[in-house]
MIFILO-542199 format. One record per residue (C-alpha): residue in three letters; x, y, z; residue number from 1. Coordinates in steps of 0.02 Angstrom, whole numbers. Layout:
<r = Ala | east = X | north = Y | up = Z | k = NUM>
...
END
This chain:
<r = Met | east = 1193 | north = 1989 | up = 1658 | k = 1>
<r = Gly | east = 1344 | north = 1855 | up = 1701 | k = 2>
<r = Ser | east = 1503 | north = 1818 | up = 1619 | k = 3>
<r = Ala | east = 1465 | north = 1618 | up = 1539 | k = 4>
<r = Ala | east = 1472 | north = 1650 | up = 1391 | k = 5>
<r = Ala | east = 1637 | north = 1755 | up = 1406 | k = 6>
<r = Asn | east = 1709 | north = 1579 | up = 1517 | k = 7>
<r = Gly | east = 1677 | north = 1492 | up = 1376 | k = 8>
<r = His | east = 1527 | north = 1379 | up = 1450 | k = 9>
<r = Asn | east = 1388 | north = 1351 | up = 1338 | k = 10>
<r = Ala | east = 1276 | north = 1502 | up = 1250 | k = 11>
<r = Leu | east = 1157 | north = 1589 | up = 1399 | k = 12>
<r = Lys | east = 1013 | north = 1515 | up = 1444 | k = 13>
<r = Tyr | east = 934 | north = 1655 | up = 1517 | k = 14>
<r = Asp | east = 880 | north = 1850 | up = 1500 | k = 15>
<r = Cys | east = 912 | north = 1973 | up = 1634 | k = 16>
<r = Asp | east = 756 | north = 2078 | up = 1514 | k = 17>
<r = Arg | east = 635 | north = 1934 | up = 1546 | k = 18>
<r = Cys | east = 653 | north = 1944 | up = 1764 | k = 19>
<r = Val | east = 615 | north = 2057 | up = 1894 | k = 20>
<r = Ala | east = 776 | north = 2082 | up = 1971 | k = 21>
<r = Tyr | east = 778 | north = 1937 | up = 2087 | k = 22>
<r = Cys | east = 983 | north = 1971 | up = 2112 | k = 23>
<r = Cys | east = 962 | north = 2144 | up = 2152 | k = 24>
<r = Ser | east = 817 | north = 2096 | up = 2275 | k = 25>
<r = Ile | east = 835 | north = 1962 | up = 2349 | k = 26>
<r = Tyr | east = 1025 | north = 1957 | up = 2407 | k = 27>
<r = Glu | east = 1049 | north = 2036 | up = 2583 | k = 28>
<r = Arg | east = 1235 | north = 2078 | up = 2544 | k = 29>
<r = Val | east = 1318 | north = 2153 | up = 2384 | k = 30>
<r = Gln | east = 1495 | north = 2148 | up = 2417 | k = 31>
<r = Val | east = 1603 | north = 2274 | up = 2356 | k = 32>
<r = Thr | east = 1810 | north = 2312 | up = 2340 | k = 33>
<r = Ala | east = 1893 | north = 2454 | up = 2322 | k = 34>
<r = Arg | east = 1894 | north = 2445 | up = 2163 | k = 35>
<r = Asp | east = 1717 | north = 2445 | up = 2132 | k = 36>
<r = Ile | east = 1720 | north = 2614 | up = 2250 | k = 37>
<r = Arg | east = 1817 | north = 2668 | up = 2140 | k = 38>
<r = Arg | east = 1716 | north = 2647 | up = 1988 | k = 39>
<r = Leu | east = 1535 | north = 2722 | up = 2087 | k = 40>
<r = Ala | east = 1650 | north = 2857 | up = 2114 | k = 41>
<r = Val | east = 1713 | north = 2899 | up = 1946 | k = 42>
<r = His | east = 1533 | north = 2844 | up = 1895 | k = 43>
<r = Phe | east = 1467 | north = 2995 | up = 2003 | k = 44>
<r = Arg | east = 1607 | north = 3111 | up = 1991 | k = 45>
<r = Val | east = 1629 | north = 3113 | up = 2162 | k = 46>
<r = Ser | east = 1786 | north = 3035 | up = 2268 | k = 47>
<r = Pro | east = 1801 | north = 2878 | up = 2312 | k = 48>
<r = Glu | east = 1783 | north = 2922 | up = 2502 | k = 49>
<r = Val | east = 1613 | north = 3005 | up = 2464 | k = 50>
<r = Ala | east = 1555 | north = 2873 | up = 2351 | k = 51>
<r = Ser | east = 1587 | north = 2726 | up = 2498 | k = 52>
<r = Gln | east = 1488 | north = 2850 | up = 2605 | k = 53>
<r = Arg | east = 1362 | north = 2871 | up = 2519 | k = 54>
<r = Phe | east = 1330 | north = 2716 | up = 2426 | k = 55>
<r = Thr | east = 1371 | north = 2586 | up = 2542 | k = 56>
<r = Lys | east = 1395 | north = 2536 | up = 2700 | k = 57>
<r = Leu | east = 1498 | north = 2431 | up = 2864 | k = 58>
<r = Asn | east = 1429 | north = 2245 | up = 2887 | k = 59>
<r = Gly | east = 1526 | north = 2171 | up = 3029 | k = 60>
<r = Lys | east = 1720 | north = 2189 | up = 2915 | k = 61>
<r = Glu | east = 1626 | north = 2176 | up = 2745 | k = 62>
<r = Arg | east = 1615 | north = 2333 | up = 2649 | k = 63>
<r = Ile | east = 1426 | north = 2309 | up = 2557 | k = 64>
<r = Leu | east = 1288 | north = 2400 | up = 2446 | k = 65>
<r = Arg | east = 1181 | north = 2494 | up = 2522 | k = 66>
<r = Arg | east = 990 | north = 2464 | up = 2495 | k = 67>
<r = Lys | east = 820 | north = 2555 | up = 2488 | k = 68>
<r = Ala | east = 644 | north = 2506 | up = 2503 | k = 69>
<r = Asp | east = 566 | north = 2394 | up = 2361 | k = 70>
<r = Arg | east = 376 | north = 2369 | up = 2316 | k = 71>
<r = Leu | east = 396 | north = 2187 | up = 2280 | k = 72>
<r = Phe | east = 530 | north = 2126 | up = 2379 | k = 73>
<r = Gly | east = 525 | north = 2264 | up = 2531 | k = 74>
<r = Gln | east = 705 | north = 2258 | up = 2521 | k = 75>
<r = Ala | east = 834 | north = 2298 | up = 2351 | k = 76>
<r = Cys | east = 990 | north = 2385 | up = 2309 | k = 77>
<r = Thr | east = 986 | north = 2572 | up = 2325 | k = 78>
<r = Phe | east = 1036 | north = 2572 | up = 2115 | k = 79>
<r = Leu | east = 881 | north = 2483 | up = 2069 | k = 80>
<r = Asp | east = 742 | north = 2544 | up = 1982 | k = 81>
<r = Gln | east = 570 | north = 2503 | up = 2014 | k = 82>
<r = Glu | east = 473 | north = 2531 | up = 1882 | k = 83>
<r = Thr | east = 610 | north = 2469 | up = 1745 | k = 84>
<r = Arg | east = 693 | north = 2323 | up = 1860 | k = 85>
<r = Lys | east = 857 | north = 2361 | up = 1783 | k = 86>
<r = Cys | east = 1005 | north = 2430 | up = 1868 | k = 87>
<r = Thr | east = 1032 | north = 2621 | up = 1841 | k = 88>
<r = Ile | east = 1240 | north = 2592 | up = 1855 | k = 89>
<r = Tyr | east = 1247 | north = 2446 | up = 1733 | k = 90>
<r = His | east = 1419 | north = 2494 | up = 1678 | k = 91>
<r = Ala | east = 1474 | north = 2538 | up = 1838 | k = 92>
<r = Arg | east = 1400 | north = 2398 | up = 1939 | k = 93>
<r = Pro | east = 1520 | north = 2288 | up = 2070 | k = 94>
<r = Leu | east = 1604 | north = 2145 | up = 2007 | k = 95>
<r = Val | east = 1501 | north = 2017 | up = 2108 | k = 96>
<r = Cys | east = 1349 | north = 2078 | up = 2020 | k = 97>
<r = Arg | east = 1454 | north = 2084 | up = 1847 | k = 98>
<r = Glu | east = 1506 | north = 1905 | up = 1858 | k = 99>
<r = Phe | east = 1319 | north = 1833 | up = 1927 | k = 100>
<r = Pro | east = 1277 | north = 1718 | up = 1868 | k = 101>
<r = Asp | east = 1435 | north = 1648 | up = 1813 | k = 102>
<r = Thr | east = 1347 | north = 1470 | up = 1738 | k = 103>
<r = Ser | east = 1228 | north = 1475 | up = 1581 | k = 104>
<r = Arg | east = 1106 | north = 1465 | up = 1667 | k = 105>
<r = Cys | east = 1026 | north = 1560 | up = 1822 | k = 106>
<r = Ala | east = 903 | north = 1457 | up = 1959 | k = 107>
<r = Tyr | east = 794 | north = 1634 | up = 1957 | k = 108>
<r = Tyr | east = 769 | north = 1644 | up = 1779 | k = 109>
<r = Asp | east = 744 | north = 1452 | up = 1790 | k = 110>
<r = Leu | east = 606 | north = 1485 | up = 1916 | k = 111>
<r = Ile | east = 491 | north = 1640 | up = 1854 | k = 112>
<r = Glu | east = 499 | north = 1553 | up = 1662 | k = 113>
<r = Phe | east = 425 | north = 1383 | up = 1759 | k = 114>
<r = Glu | east = 310 | north = 1486 | up = 1854 | k = 115>
<r = Arg | east = 245 | north = 1587 | up = 1697 | k = 116>
<r = Glu | east = 201 | north = 1425 | up = 1607 | k = 117>
<r = Gln | east = 144 | north = 1354 | up = 1746 | k = 118>
<r = Gln | east = 6 | north = 1483 | up = 1785 | k = 119>
<r = Asn | east = -5 | north = 1508 | up = 1602 | k = 120>
<r = Asp | east = 33 | north = 1692 | up = 1644 | k = 121>
<r = Pro | east = 178 | north = 1782 | up = 1561 | k = 122>
<r = Asp | east = 184 | north = 1897 | up = 1697 | k = 123>
<r = Val | east = 168 | north = 1812 | up = 1831 | k = 124>
<r = Ile | east = 295 | north = 1843 | up = 1991 | k = 125>
<r = Pro | east = 361 | north = 1711 | up = 2109 | k = 126>
<r = Leu | east = 404 | north = 1819 | up = 2249 | k = 127>
<r = Val | east = 535 | north = 1713 | up = 2364 | k = 128>
<r = Lys | east = 653 | north = 1730 | up = 2501 | k = 129>
<r = Ile | east = 816 | north = 1643 | up = 2520 | k = 130>
<r = Thr | east = 887 | north = 1607 | up = 2694 | k = 131>
<r = Phe | east = 1065 | north = 1527 | up = 2706 | k = 132>
<r = Ile | east = 1101 | north = 1413 | up = 2846 | k = 133>
<r = Asn | east = 1267 | north = 1308 | up = 2865 | k = 134>
<r = Gly | east = 1290 | north = 1117 | up = 2822 | k = 135>
<r = Lys | east = 1257 | north = 1088 | up = 3034 | k = 136>
<r = Gly | east = 1090 | north = 1180 | up = 3027 | k = 137>
<r = Lys | east = 1144 | north = 1324 | up = 3094 | k = 138>
<r = Ala | east = 1080 | north = 1505 | up = 3040 | k = 139>
END
């Protein structure tokens, strides 16, 4: 879960336990730092080199977590448990995951709660995909 409360924001207005791990699924790139790789290495009791090779890949000049097939969104973080929709390395997760979201609200949680209310179905899952473009309309 994010760090909004630790940053002095209002109380959290989302509950990751009621979500389907949008943040682990719809982002194609989860950037990792050297410190994140060391954390993974300690967690799995391997060298940082092995952790980097096994769990990350290069995307241009950016080191990112590997992904795997996902039954809901097509692809997801390699560390997402498909059944529980929870992080299997929660205490060793990368900094970007630790900090997300960095506000007291999560747009994905707002979306799922809105649709569950609109559909009158506490288990409905709105499937979304995010595509980013720059301010000039270029992908």
